[in-house]
C-alpha positions as CSV (number, residue, x, y, z in Angstrom):
1,M,-35.4,-1.1,-26.3
2,L,-32.5,1.4,-25.8
3,Y,-29.1,-0.1,-25.3
4,G,-26.2,1.6,-23.7
5,F,-27.9,2.3,-20.3
6,G,-26.5,0.5,-17.3
7,L,-23.5,-1.8,-17.4
8,A,-22.8,-3.4,-20.7
9,G,-26.3,-3.1,-21.9
10,I,-27.9,-4.3,-18.7
11,S,-30.8,-2.1,-17.7
12,P,-31.2,-0.5,-14.3
13,W,-34.3,-2.7,-13.7
14,S,-32.2,-5.8,-14.3
15,L,-29.6,-4.6,-11.8
16,L,-32.4,-4.0,-9.3
17,I,-33.7,-7.5,-9.8
18,I,-30.2,-9.0,-9.3
19,L,-29.8,-6.9,-6.1
20,V,-33.1,-8.2,-4.8
21,I,-32.1,-11.8,-5.5
22,V,-28.8,-11.4,-3.8
23,V,-30.5,-9.9,-0.7
24,V,-33.0,-12.8,-0.6
25,I,-30.3,-15.4,-1.0
26,F,-27.7,-14.0,1.5
27,G,-29.8,-11.8,3.8
28,T,-29.1,-8.3,4.9
29,K,-27.2,-9.4,8.0
30,R,-24.7,-11.5,6.1
31,L,-24.3,-8.7,3.4
32,R,-23.7,-6.1,6.2
33,N,-21.1,-8.4,7.8
34,A,-19.4,-8.9,4.4
35,G,-19.4,-5.1,3.8
36,G,-17.8,-4.6,7.2
37,D,-15.2,-7.3,6.6
38,L,-14.4,-5.7,3.2
39,G,-14.1,-2.3,4.8
40,G,-11.8,-3.6,7.5
41,A,-9.6,-5.4,4.9
42,V,-9.3,-2.2,2.9
43,K,-8.4,-0.2,6.1
44,N,-5.8,-2.8,7.1
45,F,-4.3,-2.7,3.5
46,K,-4.0,1.1,3.6
47,D,-2.4,1.0,7.1
48,S,0.1,-1.6,5.9
49,M,0.9,0.5,2.8
50,K,1.6,3.5,5.1
51,T,3.7,1.4,7.4
52,G,5.7,0.0,4.5
53,E,6.3,3.4,3.1
54,N,7.5,4.7,6.5
55,E,9.8,1.7,6.8
56,A,11.2,2.2,3.3
57,K,11.9,5.9,4.1
58,S,13.6,5.0,7.4
59,T,15.7,2.3,5.7
60,K,16.6,4.8,3.0
61,N,17.7,7.4,5.6
62,A,19.7,4.8,7.5
63,T,21.4,3.7,4.3
64,K,22.3,7.3,3.5
65,E,23.7,7.8,7.0
66,A,25.7,4.5,6.7
67,I,27.2,5.7,3.4
68,V,28.2,9.1,4.9
69,D,29.8,7.3,7.8
70,A,31.7,5.0,5.5
71,K,32.9,7.9,3.5
72,D,34.1,9.7,6.6
73,D,35.9,6.5,7.7
74,V,37.6,6.3,4.3
75,I,38.6,9.9,4.4
76,D,40.0,9.4,8.0
77,A,41.9,6.3,6.9
78,V,43.4,8.1,3.8
79,S,44.5,11.1,5.9
80,K,46.2,8.7,8.5
81,V,48.0,6.9,5.7
82,K,49.2,10.2,4.2
83,E,50.4,11.4,7.6
84,S,52.2,8.1,8.3
85,T,53.9,8.2,4.9
86,K,55.1,11.8,5.4
87,S,57.2,10.8,8.5
């Protein structure tokens, strides 16, 4: 017998027998539903990842804007202090 074919030495015939047993035990309808549920879960996960990335980008942009605004406020305050000390 040749080893190395299939997964970890399992022959394609063994995999086929396992697949038939799984179909007999669970039935095609239940397997189809499980496949649909798995697909839906993967889709929801991808959507959540995109939403999370978008939120992270918007938070990052808002933080940058807040830093720029804070710098502008500091510059204005320093210039006011300099003007008040000149008089």
